[in-house]
C-alpha positions in Angstrom: -6.0 31.8 -3.5 -2.6 30.0 -3.7 -2.0 28.3 -7.1 -3.3 24.8 -7.8 -1.1 22.2 -9.3 -2.7 19.2 -11.0 -5.8 17.7 -12.1 -9.0 16.9 -13.4 -11.9 16.9 -15.5 -15.0 17.7 -17.3 -17.4 16.6 -19.8 -17.9 19.0 -22.7 -19.6 16.4 -24.8 -21.9 14.3 -22.6 -24.6 15.9 -20.7 -26.9 13.2 -19.9 -25.4 12.9 -16.4 -24.4 16.5 -15.8 -27.7 17.3 -14.2 -28.4 19.6 -11.3 -27.1 18.6 -7.8 -27.6 19.8 -4.3 -25.0 21.8 -2.4 -22.3 20.0 -0.4 -23.7 19.4 3.1 -27.2 18.3 2.0 -26.2 14.7 1.5 -28.4 14.4 -1.5 -27.2 12.9 -4.8 -27.8 13.8 -8.4 -31.3 13.0 -9.6 -30.3 11.6 -12.9 -29.5 7.9 -12.8 -25.9 7.0 -13.6 -25.5 5.7 -17.1 -24.8 2.0 -17.1 -22.8 1.9 -20.3 -19.4 3.4 -21.0 -19.8 6.8 -22.7 -17.7 7.0 -25.9 -16.0 10.2 -27.4 -14.7 10.9 -30.8 -11.1 12.2 -30.8 -10.2 15.7 -31.9 -6.9 17.5 -32.5 -5.2 18.9 -29.4 -5.5 22.7 -29.4 -2.2 24.3 -30.1 -1.0 26.9 -27.5 1.7 29.6 -27.5 2.7 29.0 -23.9 1.3 30.1 -20.5 2.1 30.1 -16.8 -1.1 28.1 -15.9 -0.3 25.0 -13.7 -0.9 21.7 -15.6 -1.1 23.4 -19.0 1.0 21.0 -21.0 0.0 22.4 -24.4 0.3 26.1 -23.3 -3.2 27.3 -24.4 -4.1 28.9 -21.1 -6.3 26.1 -19.8 -5.2 23.5 -17.2 -5.2 19.9 -18.4 -6.3 16.9 -16.4 -3.6 14.3 -15.8 -4.2 10.9 -14.2 -3.2 7.3 -14.3 -5.4 4.2 -14.3 -4.8 0.5 -14.3 -8.2 0.0 -15.9 -7.7 -1.8 -19.2 -10.5 -4.0 -20.6 -8.0 -5.7 -22.9 -4.6 -5.9 -21.2 -1.8 -7.0 -23.5 -0.1 -9.3 -21.1 -3.1 -10.3 -19.0 -2.0 -8.1 -16.2 -3.1 -4.4 -16.3 -0.4 -1.7 -15.9 -0.8 2.0 -15.1 -1.4 4.1 -18.1 -0.9 7.9 -18.1 -3.7 9.9 -19.6 -4.0 13.6 -20.4 -7.3 15.3 -21.1 -6.7 18.7 -22.5 -8.5 21.8 -21.3 -10.9 24.2 -23.0 -13.1 27.2 -22.1 -15.6 24.6 -20.9 -13.0 22.6 -19.0 -11.1 19.5 -20.0 -12.5 18.0 -23.2 -12.5 14.1 -23.4 -12.3 14.4 -27.2 -8.8 16.0 -27.0 -6.8 13.5 -25.1 -3.4 11.8 -25.1 -3.0 8.3 -23.8 0.3 6.5 -23.1 0.7 2.7 -23.7 1.0 0.5 -20.7 4.4 -0.4 -19.3 5.9 2.9 -20.3 5.9 5.7 -17.7 4.5 6.2 -14.3 4.0 9.8 -13.1 3.9 9.5 -9.4 4.5 12.9 -8.0 2.1 14.2 -5.4 0.1 17.4 -5.6 1.0 19.9 -2.9 -2.7 20.8 -2.6 -3.5 17.2 -1.7 -5.9 14.7 -3.1 -6.1 11.0 -3.6 -3.1 8.8 -4.1 0.1 9.5 -6.0 -0.9 11.5 -9.0 0.7 13.3 -11.9 2.2 16.6 -11.1 3.6 19.1 -13.6 6.2 21.9 -13.7 7.6 24.0 -16.5 11.1 22.6 -16.0 12.8 24.3 -19.1 10.9 27.6 -18.8 9.4 27.5 -22.3 5.8 28.2 -21.2 4.6 24.5 -21.5 4.2 22.4 -18.3 6.3 19.2 -18.3 5.6 15.9 -16.5 8.2 14.3 -14.2 7.8 10.6 -14.5 9.4 7.3 -13.5 10.6 4.9 -16.2 12.0 1.4 -16.4 15.7 1.2 -15.7 16.3 -1.3 -18.4 14.4 -4.1 -20.2 15.5 -6.7 -17.7 13.7 -5.0 -14.8 10.4 -5.1 -16.5 7.5 -2.9 -15.3 7.7 -3.8 -11.7 10.1 -1.0 -10.7 8.1 1.9 -12.1 4.9 0.3 -10.9 6.2 0.3 -7.3 6.4 4.1 -7.3 10.2 4.1 -7.3 12.7 4.1 -10.1 14.7 6.3 -12.5 13.4 9.8 -12.9 12.7 11.3 -16.3 10.8 14.2 -18.0 8.0 14.1 -20.5 8.2 17.5 -22.2 5.1 19.7 -22.9 4.8 21.6 -26.1 2.3 23.5 -28.4 0.4 20.3 -29.1 1.0 18.8 -25.7 3.4 15.9 -24.9 4.1 13.2 -27.5 3.2 9.8 -26.1 5.5 8.1 -28.7 8.6 10.1 -27.7 10.7 8.4 -25.0 11.0 10.5 -21.8 14.3 12.3 -21.2 16.3 10.8 -18.3 17.2 13.3 -15.5 20.9 13.7 -14.8 21.9 13.2 -11.1 25.1 14.4 -9.4 28.3 13.2 -11.0 28.9 9.6 -10.2 25.3 9.0 -9.2 22.8 6.8 -10.9 19.1 6.3 -10.4 18.2 3.3 -8.2 14.9 1.7 -7.3 15.3 3.1 -3.7 14.6 6.7 -4.8 11.1 8.1 -4.0 8.9 9.6 -6.6 9.9 13.1 -7.6 8.5 16.2 -5.8 8.4 19.5 -7.7 8.5 23.0 -6.3 10.6 26.2 -6.2 12.9 25.3 -3.3 15.4 28.2 -3.8 12.8 30.9 -4.7 14.4 31.9 -8.0 11.2 31.4 -10.0 12.4 28.2 -11.8 10.8 24.9 -10.7 13.1 22.4 -9.0 12.8 18.6 -8.4 13.6 16.6 -5.3 13.9 12.9 -4.6 15.1 10.9 -1.6 16.4 7.4 -0.8 16.8 5.6 2.6 20.2 4.5 3.8 21.0 0.8 3.9 20.2 0.6 7.6 17.0 2.6 7.2 18.0 5.1 10.0 18.6 8.1 7.7 17.8 9.2 4.1 19.6 11.2 1.4 17.7 14.0 -0.2 18.6 15.0 -3.7 17.6 18.4 -5.0 17.9 19.2 -8.7 17.5 22.9 -9.5 15.9 24.3 -12.6 15.9 25.4 -15.3 16.6 22.0 -16.9 18.3 21.6 -20.3 16.4 19.5 -22.8 18.9 16.7 -22.2 17.6 16.4 -18.6 20.5 18.2 -16.9 19.5 20.6 -14.1 21.2 24.0 -13.6 22.8 22.5 -10.4 22.3 19.8 -7.9 22.8 19.4 -4.2 22.0 16.9 -1.4 21.5 16.6 2.3 20.9 14.0 5.0 17.7 13.7 6.9 17.8 11.6 10.1 14.8 9.5 9.3 13.7 6.8 6.8 11.8 8.5 3.9 8.3 7.5 3.0 7.5 10.3 0.6 7.9 14.0 -0.3 5.2 16.6 -0.7 6.2 20.1 -2.0 4.3 23.3 -1.4 3.1 24.9 -4.7 4.9 28.1 -5.5 3.1 31.3 -4.4 1.8 33.7 -7.1 4.1 36.4 -6.0 7.2 34.2 -5.8 9.0 32.7 -2.8 10.2 29.3 -1.7 8.2 26.1 -1.6 8.5 24.3 1.7 9.1 20.6 1.5 7.3 18.1 3.7 9.4 15.0 4.4 7.1 12.1 5.3 8.7 9.3 7.3 8.3 5.6 6.5 5.1 4.5 8.2 4.8 0.7 8.1 1.1 1.0 7.5 0.4 3.5 10.2 0.3 7.3 10.2 3.6 8.9 9.0 5.7 11.2 11.1 6.4 14.5 9.4 9.4 16.8 9.1 8.9 20.2 7.4 12.1 21.4 5.6 12.3 25.2 5.6 13.8 25.6 2.1 15.6 28.6 0.7 18.6 29.8 -1.4 22.0 28.1 -0.8 23.0 24.7 0.4 20.1 22.4 1.4 22.3 21.0 4.2 21.7 24.3 6.0 17.9 24.2 5.7 16.2 24.3 9.1 13.6 21.7 9.9 10.5 21.5 12.1 9.0 18.3 13.5 5.2 18.3 13.1 2.4 16.1 14.2 1.9 12.7 12.5 -0.6 12.2 9.7 -0.3 10.6 6.2 -2.6 13.1 4.5 -1.0 16.4 3.6 -2.2 19.5 1.7 -0.9 23.1 1.4 -3.2 26.1 0.8 -4.5 29.2 2.5 -7.4 28.6 4.8 -7.6 32.0 6.4 -6.9 34.1 3.3 -3.9 36.0 4.8 -1.6 35.2 1.9 0.5 32.9 3.9 0.7 29.2 3.1 -0.9 26.8 5.6 -0.4 23.1 6.0 -3.0 20.5 6.9 -2.0 17.1 8.1 -4.7 14.4 8.5 -5.3 10.8 9.5 -5.7 8.7 6.3 -7.4 5.9 8.3 -4.5 3.5 7.7 -3.1 1.5 10.6 -0.1 -0.8 11.2 -1.9 -4.2 11.5 0.8 -5.8 13.7 -0.2 -6.6 17.3 0.5 -3.8 19.6 0.7 -1.2 16.8 -2.9 -0.8 15.7 -3.6 2.5 17.3 -2.5 6.1 17.0 -2.2 8.8 19.7 -5.3 10.9 20.4 -3.9 14.0 18.7 -3.6 11.9 15.5 -6.4 9.4 15.6 -9.3 10.5 13.3 -8.0 14.1 13.5 -6.9 16.8 11.2 -4.2 19.3 12.3 -3.8 22.7 10.6 -0.6 24.7 10.8 -1.4 28.3 9.9 1.3 30.3 8.1 3.9 31.6 8.1 5.4 28.1 8.2 8.7 28.7 9.9 10.8 27.5 12.8 8.5 29.3 15.2 5.3 27.8 13.8 2.5 27.9 16.3 0.7 24.8 17.6 -1.8 23.4 15.1 -5.5 23.9 15.1 -7.1 20.5 15.5 -10.5 19.1 14.6 -12.2 15.7 14.5 -12.6 14.3 11.0 -16.1 13.2 10.0 -16.0 9.4 10.7 -19.6 8.0 10.5 -19.5 4.4 11.3 -16.0 3.7 9.8 -13.1 2.4 11.7 -9.3 2.5 10.8 -7.7 -0.4 9.1 -4.7 -1.4 7.0 -4.7 0.9 4.0 -5.8 4.5 3.4 -9.5 5.2 3.5 -9.4 9.0 3.1 -8.3 11.7 0.8 -7.9 15.4 1.5 -7.4 18.5 -0.6 -7.3 22.3 -0.3 -9.8 24.2 -2.5 -11.1 27.7 -3.1 -14.6 26.7 -4.3 -16.1 30.2 -4.6 -13.1 32.1 -5.7 -13.0 34.5 -2.7 -9.3 33.7 -1.9 -10.1 31.5 1.1 -9.5 27.8 0.8 -11.6 25.1 2.4 -10.4 21.6 3.3 -12.2 18.9 1.4 -12.0 15.4 3.0 -13.2 12.3 1.2 -13.8 9.0 2.8 -14.4 5.6 1.1 -18.0 4.8 0.9 -19.0 8.1 2.5 -18.5 11.0 0.2 -16.8 14.4 0.6 -17.1 16.7 3.6 -15.9 20.3 3.7 -14.0 21.8 6.7 -13.5 25.6 7.1 -11.3 27.9 9.2 -13.8 29.8 11.3 -11.4 32.2 13.0 -11.5 30.2 16.2 -10.8 26.8 14.8 -11.6 24.2 12.1 -15.2 23.1 11.7 -17.2 20.8 9.4 -19.4 22.8 7.0 -22.7 21.0 6.6 -24.2 18.0 8.2 -24.1 15.6 5.3 -21.4 14.7 2.7 -21.4 15.3 -1.0 -22.0 11.9 -2.7 -21.8 10.8 -6.3 -22.0 7.1 -7.3 -21.0 4.9 -10.1 -23.7 2.7 -11.9 -25.4 -0.2 -10.2 -25.2 -2.4 -13.2 -23.2 -2.6 -16.4 -19.4 -2.8 -17.1 -18.6 0.0 -14.6 -20.6 -1.4 -11.7 -18.6 -1.9 -8.5 -20.4 -3.7 -5.7 -22.8 -2.3 -3.2 -23.9 1.3 -2.8 -20.9 2.1 -0.6 -18.5 0.6 -3.0 -19.9 2.8 -5.8 -19.3 6.1 -4.0 -16.9 8.3 -6.0 -13.7 9.3 -4.2 -12.1 12.7 -3.9 -9.3 12.9 -6.6 -8.4 16.6 -6.2 -9.6 20.1 -6.9 -8.5 22.9 -9.3 -9.9 25.7 -11.4 -10.6 23.4 -14.4 -12.7 25.9 -16.4 -10.4 28.9 -15.5 -13.4 30.9 -14.1 -11.5 31.9 -10.9 -13.0 29.3 -8.6 -12.0 25.7 -8.0 -14.1 22.6 -8.6 -14.0 19.3 -6.8 -12.8 16.3 -8.9 -14.5 13.1 -8.0 -13.6 9.7 -9.5 -15.5 6.4 -9.4 -13.0 3.6 -9.0 -13.9 0.2 -10.5 -11.9 -1.9 -8.0 -12.0 0.3 -4.9 -8.2 0.4 -5.1 -7.8 4.1 -5.9 -5.9 3.3 -9.1 -8.6 2.2 -11.5 -10.7 5.3 -12.1 -13.3 4.9 -14.8 -15.9 7.7 -14.4 -15.4 11.3 -13.3 -17.4 14.3 -12.0 -16.4 18.0 -11.7 -18.5 19.6 -9.0 -18.5 23.3 -8.3 -19.6 25.6 -5.5 -23.2 24.8 -4.6 -22.8 21.2 -5.5 -23.6 21.6 -9.2 -22.0 19.0 -11.5 -20.3 21.0 -14.2 -18.9 18.0 -16.1 -18.7 14.3 -16.2 -17.1 11.7 -18.5 -15.9 8.1 -18.6 -12.1 7.6 -19.0 -12.9 3.9 -19.4 -13.6 4.8 -23.0 -10.0 5.9 -23.7 
């Protein structure tokens, strides 16, 4: 199982809604009715750690922590809710909603993307200074005059929130990241992607910005380890002959090696074209690149348990709504394409499969999420695909191709009434946020989030669901 970077949740306190559930593929839901009221949690001190190599362990106690952002705020200060970063710290039972750190609105926006996939732009972590505590790359406001709009757009100056024995301090300003001499952060830079691009064991960061004419982009690579003043060990850049839409980095392999970097082209609402940069030691200008099939969903993992990283690219369901541009080619439309490793210049043609569609049709805006997960701890990942109003399906590598596992999706719903209600039954279906080994038992769990507005950025209730469909945890971040 390749390492997981990122994410989510539990309910150590709770328990009224952590009842038994059927296995993915049965289509059934939890028997216990969803609580209508917001579940509250007393706060407790953050456990102090001594440092670890566990992904997303910002307090170094050996347990991954859940990081996410939400615009949900029942009492917004300025009448307009802004993203808030939240960290729920881990424990032997999984992340504990009593041990949490919450940032004030209008401060930082962690908008890196997990290499294992999932929903939306979510917080990623990396131990950038090598002290054993995962750090959080973030975007901040350039200055007071720019307000919160720049960071809220998913672009802006890069900075670092440092981890530590008690986790990050929400009251300490992030440390700005130093670019190349003479360079300054601008709102045209993408969110940061983190991986080990030169294979030296120290995490690196990458960001990109499109040229003025939009025909090319400049990729900036900042190599670790980073000093505590935000200065990387070295920096370099290269040109990519395409307009950048985003960057997705492969998580570092357990035994070391380089993280490939997926360069997603600007998509104008449709499915993005993709260029895979074959990273390695030396000048990024000499990295080889491979053009891959289009698809706005991306996730790295190991679907055939051969120890080589695989890459899945899928149709997010979004389409350009301009006349004449509302369709995608057959190899992209409602399809997932899997490139089995090794991912190199001689990469074989992808294995393709139809995505479960039900009665949905593409439209403007993403309607799917996708993540690579090892749900039973056997070293073989499955591909989890979530769809708005539908639930989560699992796809497996069978040796001959990619097939859907089970006839019905896994479904969890938010409450029908009360402050966390969100429309009809379809509108209350929880979305796939990500997956990770939240309780450190050697197997991943699915992280599902009920979104109050259906916009993917107002999560209020969470479930952690393990192999066999059992809900191992649930809690309400609306209480934070």
